[in-house]
LOTI-441020 format. One record per residue: z, x, y of N, C-alpha, C in turn. Coordinates in steps of 0.05 Angstrom, whole numbers, padded with zeros to 5 digits, always signed. Layout:
REM LOTI-441020
ZXYZXYZXY/...
END
This chain:
REM LOTI-441020
+00466-00187+00116+00456-00189+00094+00433-00206+00106/+00396-00203+00090+00385-00209+00099+00372-00246+00092/+00366-00251+00112+00363-00288+00111+00343-00283+00089/+00341-00307+00083+00337-00310+00055+00315-00338+00053/+00291-00332+00067+00264-00358+00075+00242-00353+00055/+00238-00384+00052+00209-00402+00024+00189-00401+00044/+00170-00384+00042+00146-00390+00056+00125-00406+00033/+00108-00426+00051+00088-00435+00024+00062-00444+00044/+00053-00428+00031+00015-00412+00051-00005-00440+00027/-00016-00430+00047-00049-00441+00034-00071-00413+00029/-00085-00408+00009-00093-00400+00007-00127-00407+00015/-00148-00386+00032-00157-00393+00042-00162-00393+00084/-00134-00398+00089-00128-00394+00108-00121-00369+00122/-00103-00377+00145-00102-00352+00168-00080-00367+00170/-00066-00340+00155-00031-00349+00160-00024-00330+00189/-00010-00345+00212+00006-00337+00237+00029-00339+00229/+00058-00332+00232+00077-00330+00241+00093-00313+00259/+00100-00327+00278+00130-00310+00301+00141-00318+00288/+00168-00303+00283+00193-00292+00278+00215-00286+00294/+00238-00295+00298+00245-00293+00325+00290-00267+00319/+00277-00254+00328+00312-00243+00317+00327-00243+00334/+00364-00269+00331+00375-00277+00349+00398-00276+00351/+00413-00267+00369+00438-00252+00361+00461-00284+00375/+00477-00294+00375+00495-00319+00391+00476-00322+00407/+00450-00335+00393+00422-00355+00418+00421-00330+00427/+00421-00307+00427+00410-00293+00461+00390-00278+00439/+00371-00267+00450+00354-00252+00428+00347-00216+00423/+00349-00210+00396+00356-00182+00401+00337-00170+00405/+00339-00143+00429+00328-00133+00438+00307-00115+00422/+00282-00100+00414+00259-00099+00396+00253-00078+00396/+00251-00068+00428+00243-00053+00449+00244-00025+00434/+00231-00008+00411+00226+00017+00409+00229+00017+00369/+00231-00007+00365+00235-00013+00335+00205-00013+00327/+00196-00002+00298+00183-00012+00290+00183-00030+00260/+00161-00041+00242+00168-00060+00227+00148-00051+00205/+00159-00065+00173+00139-00070+00150+00147-00100+00141/+00127-00101+00119+00135-00125+00096+00120-00120+00072/+00123-00123+00042+00108-00117+00033+00113-00157+00017/+00087-00159-00004+00086-00175-00013+00086-00166-00047/+00102-00178-00059+00096-00171-00086+00094-00189-00111/+00088-00183-00127+00081-00200-00161+00120-00198-00163/+00136-00180-00158+00160-00186-00170+00174-00163-00147/+00199-00165-00153+00211-00140-00136+00205-00120-00157/+00202-00087-00149+00199-00079-00162+00167-00069-00177/+00149-00091-00168+00118-00099-00179+00105-00085-00173/+00083-00102-00182+00057-00088-00163+00055-00110-00139/+00044-00084-00115+00045-00084-00089+00021-00112-00079/+00011-00125-00074+00002-00161-00073-00021-00144-00041/+00005-00141-00026-00006-00147-00002+00024-00131+00020/+00001-00120+00046+00020-00099+00057+00016-00097+00084/+00046-00107+00101+00039-00115+00130+00045-00093+00157/+00051-00085+00160+00065-00063+00185+00050-00050+00211/+00076-00055+00233+00064-00043+00255+00060-00014+00263/+00044-00008+00238+00019+00026+00238+00003+00007+00240/-00019+00001+00219-00038-00016+00223-00038-00032+00240/-00051-00034+00252-00085-00046+00280-00071-00068+00278/-00061-00093+00301-00059-00112+00287-00049-00134+00259/-00043-00117+00246-00028-00138+00216+00003-00152+00225/+00017-00124+00247+00047-00144+00255+00052-00133+00283/+00058-00143+00294+00066-00129+00331+00094-00134+00333/+00101-00114+00361+00133-00130+00353+00144-00138+00390/+00146-00169+00398+00149-00153+00418+00178-00156+00430/+00186-00138+00442+00220-00119+00440+00246-00141+00456/+00235-00137+00488+00251-00158+00506+00258-00185+00484/+00241-00199+00480+00235-00227+00471+00232-00234+00430/+00259-00201+00421+00267-00206+00384+00246-00211+00371/+00218-00219+00383+00194-00228+00360+00193-00212+00354/+00172-00206+00331+00164-00196+00307+00135-00218+00290/+00108-00220+00299+00093-00231+00295+00070-00224+00281/+00058-00231+00264+00050-00221+00236+00016-00256+00236/-00015-00234+00228-00021-00241+00221-00045-00237+00197/-00044-00259+00181-00056-00258+00143-00095-00264+00159/-00116-00254+00167-00147-00266+00151-00136-00283+00132/-00157-00311+00134-00178-00322+00132-00188-00309+00102/-00194-00292+00111-00221-00274+00087-00209-00253+00069/-00179-00263+00079-00155-00236+00059-00148-00255+00041/-00141-00281+00046-00114-00303+00035-00132-00316+00018/-00150-00326+00021-00186-00326+00003-00192-00305-00030/-00183-00292-00024-00188-00271-00053-00153-00260-00062/-00131-00275-00059-00110-00284-00073-00111-00304-00091/-00124-00287-00119-00113-00302-00146-00086-00302-00159/-00049-00296-00137-00035-00310-00154-00024-00326-00138/+00006-00323-00156+00007-00359-00136+00040-00365-00133/+00052-00341-00140+00077-00340-00119+00075-00309-00134/+00102-00300-00115+00107-00279-00100+00127-00269-00089/+00149-00248-00085+00165-00246-00070+00167-00224-00048/+00174-00224-00027+00180-00210+00003+00201-00208+00011/+00201-00177+00033+00220-00173+00045+00208-00165+00078/+00216-00159+00098+00212-00155+00114+00229-00148+00130/+00227-00105+00127+00246-00089+00139+00235-00084+00182/+00262-00078+00192+00259-00065+00216+00269-00036+00220/+00256-00025+00226+00270+00003+00232+00270+00015+00270/+00291+00021+00269+00306+00027+00303+00288+00057+00306/+00289+00069+00330+00278+00096+00337+00304+00105+00326/+00319+00108+00313+00339+00125+00301+00334+00127+00273/+00313+00115+00266+00305+00114+00230+00319+00091+00216/+00343+00078+00238+00361+00057+00215+00344+00028+00202/+00341+00022+00184+00326+00004+00174+00343-00022+00161/+00333-00042+00167+00360-00063+00176+00328-00094+00160/+00333-00085+00130+00319-00115+00120+00331-00143+00129/+00306-00158+00155+00321-00181+00180+00325-00211+00165/+00293-00207+00135+00289-00240+00120+00269-00223+00094/+00279-00252+00076+00275-00243+00050+00268-00256+00023/+00245-00260+00016+00253-00285-00009+00210-00293-00019/+00210-00310-00021+00200-00325-00040+00165-00332-00026/+00160-00330-00034+00121-00336-00028+00106-00352-00048/+00091-00383-00044+00085-00392-00071+00064-00400-00057/+00033-00398-00054+00004-00410-00048-00008-00413-00068/-00020-00442-00048-00029-00471-00058-00049-00458-00060/-00070-00461-00084-00106-00442-00095-00125-00466-00062/-00134-00443-00059-00162-00474-00040-00177-00486-00064/-00184-00507-00063-00221-00515-00069-00236-00527-00058/-00237-00513-00033-00259-00514-00017-00268-00481-00002/-00276-00475-00027-00294-00440-00016-00308-00437+00011/-00328-00449+00017-00349-00450+00039-00363-00433+00044/-00374-00427+00010-00404-00422-00007-00425-00438+00008/
END
């Protein structure tokens, strides 16, 4: 079963996260894996944002370290108007097996200073 985690993010800021998959306190080797993450308004609902290892720079995997990194630029988060969402992050091994690693909710705190 996927780990559940609630993110609290700020609109208009750069969101950078590194997630590490470990078993028995040792990194899981993710060499050959790809990944994808979707943020939606509700389960099965409208897609709000997608990250994956196929799109240059949105998600990267450091195989031997068991690390999944993603970054969403401030230019993207400042356009978001939603306040609450759901997400999950899936990893796909070289044989096509899918593992849902993490899932949960995201609350977005609205930006006051817009930089205009």
